[in-house]
N, C-alpha and C positions, 0 to 999 in steps of 0.2 A: 576199509570201514573203521574209522577211529572209534575206540571204545568197545569193540567187539573182539573177544578172544577167539581162538580156533573153535572151541566148543560151541559158542554162540553163533559163529559164522556157519558151521556145519548144520546146526539146528535150523537156522533160518533157511538155508539153501534146501536141505532135505525136506523140510515140512512144506515149503512153498512149491517144491516139485510135486508133492503129493496133493496139494490143495488146488483144485481147479474149480472155481465157482465165480459167478458174476459179482459176488460181494467180498471176494478175496483179492488183494493186490496181485497182479499178474507179473511173474518174473520173466524177463525177456532175455537175460544173459548174465554171465558171471565171469570173474577173472580171479585167479589165485596165483600169485607170482612171488618167488623168492630170489633175492639178489643181494650182492654185497654193495654197501654204500659207505662213503666216508662220513662219519658223524663225530661230533664232539662229545667226549665222555670224560668227566672229572678234569676238565681243562685241557685235555689232549685229544687230538684227532686220531680215530682208529677206523679200521674197516670192520663193519659188522654185517651179519646176515639179517636182512630186513625183509619182512613179509608184507605184501600188499594184497588186500582182499577187497573185492568190489562186487556188489550185486547191482544189476541194472533192472529197473522196474518200468512198467508202463507209465507214461506221463499223465498225471491227474491234475487238471487245471484248477480245480476248486480248492486245492490245498488241504490242510488238516482241519478236522471238525472243530478243534478247540479255538481256531481263529474265528469261527462263526458263532460260537455261543459265549465267548468271553465278554461280549458287549451286546446288550439287548437291542441297541440302536441299529445293529446290522440288519434287522428286519426279516429274519427267517419267518415265512408264513407257516401256518399250521399244517397245510398239506405237505410242505417240504419237510417239516419236522417229523411228520408221520412216516414219510417215505424213507427218511434217514433211519429212524428207529426200526422200521420193518426190515430194511436192508441189513442193518447190523445184526438183528435177530436171526435172519436167514443165514448170514455168513457164519455166525457162531454155532447155529444148529448144524450146519454142514461140518464144521470142524469137530464137533462132539459126536455126531451121529452119521455122517456121510462117508466115513472111511472105515476100513477094517480095524485100525487102531486109532481111537479118538485122539485128537490133538488138543491139548490144553494150551491156550494162549499165554495166560499168566501175567499179562501186562496190558490188558484191554483198558483203554482210556481214550478221550477225545483226540489227543495228539497222535494216536496210532490208528485213527480212522481217517482215511483220505477220501476226497470227493472228486468225482469227475465233472466235466462241464455241465452235465445235467443234474448235478447234485446227487448222483447215485453213490452210496457209501461203499468203501472197500476196506476191509480190515488188513492192516499191515504190521510190520515190525515183529517178526517171529523169533527174535534172538533169544528170548527166554522160554519159548514154547517147548513142550515135552509131549511124547507119545506115551499114553497110559491106557490100560484097560479101564473101561468106564465104571466098573464096580468097586475099584480099589481106592483106598486112602493111603497117601504117602506122607511121611514125616521128613522134614528137611531142616537143617540148621543154617542154610544159606538164605540170605534175604532176597526175596523174589518179588518183583512188582513195584508199584508206586503207592506211597501213603495216600490214604483216602479212597483207594480202590481195592484194598485188601480186605477179605472177609474176616469176621471175628474168630473163626476157628483157626485161621492161619496166624493171626496176631497173638492169640492166647496159647495155642498148642502146636504151632508150626505144621498144621495139617493141610495137605493139598488134596482137594476132591474136585469133582466136576462142578461143584457149586462155587468154586473160586471165581471162574469166569462169569457165572450168572450174577454173582454179587456185583462184580465190576460193571456188568451190563446194566444193572439196576441204577447204579450211580450215574452212568452215562445218560440213561433215559430221564432221570430227574433233572440233570443239568440241561438237557435239550428242552425239556418242558418249562422249567422254572428259571433258567439262566443261572449264571454264577452267583449273583447276589441272592436270588431267590432260593438257590440250593442251600445256602447257609441258614436262611430263615426257616426253611422247611425242616431242618435238623431238629428243631424244637417244637414241631407240630405233631399232632396225632395224625393217623392215616386219614381220618375224616376231614380234619382241618386242611390237610394238604390238598385233598380232592376238591374241597370247596374253594380254596385259594386259587387253584389253577383253572377250575371251571369258570370262575369270574374273569380270569385273564383271557380264557378262550372266547368268552362272550364279547369282551371288549375288542379283541383282535378281529373277530368275525365282523363286527360292526364297522371297523375301520377299513376293511378291504372291499 
């Protein structure tokens, strides 16, 4: 798995083994192998110990959610949008409340939500996830997550709480409802203006179907 160090690999493997839910990506196998390979280093060939890490997941035909909301012309109807939002909410609720030790995802975004052939969403990519008691706040100096999906308390004070994932979920919901272009317009709206803006969109969409 390029880009994942040992800690991230173990986090993803261990947390996926714990997480068994219809809205969580299902792990079907894994491989961890060490072997010597001939590689080029500073202009010379040497034999180095190389690690190979592989996680094998169920095949999800729908791809990632970001491919479906990046362009409004893709035509997600409102029933499908609701089903996706509900599924992501159920999956996140399971991570936070369905296990003895809550799992914080810490990188929830459309690219990490996969869709099956029936557009059922499944949360994936647990490389940054952590097991935390639900009542505690943690301080970290390491950058975690994706800009745009990080909550204010993390950006300002490096605090990680259960609300981290909830903030990310809120951003995803707005993007599903408003689309990418609409999301940036909504950033300058009041809550009432946002509701009115998307109720109008909903009425127009309902008439067209």
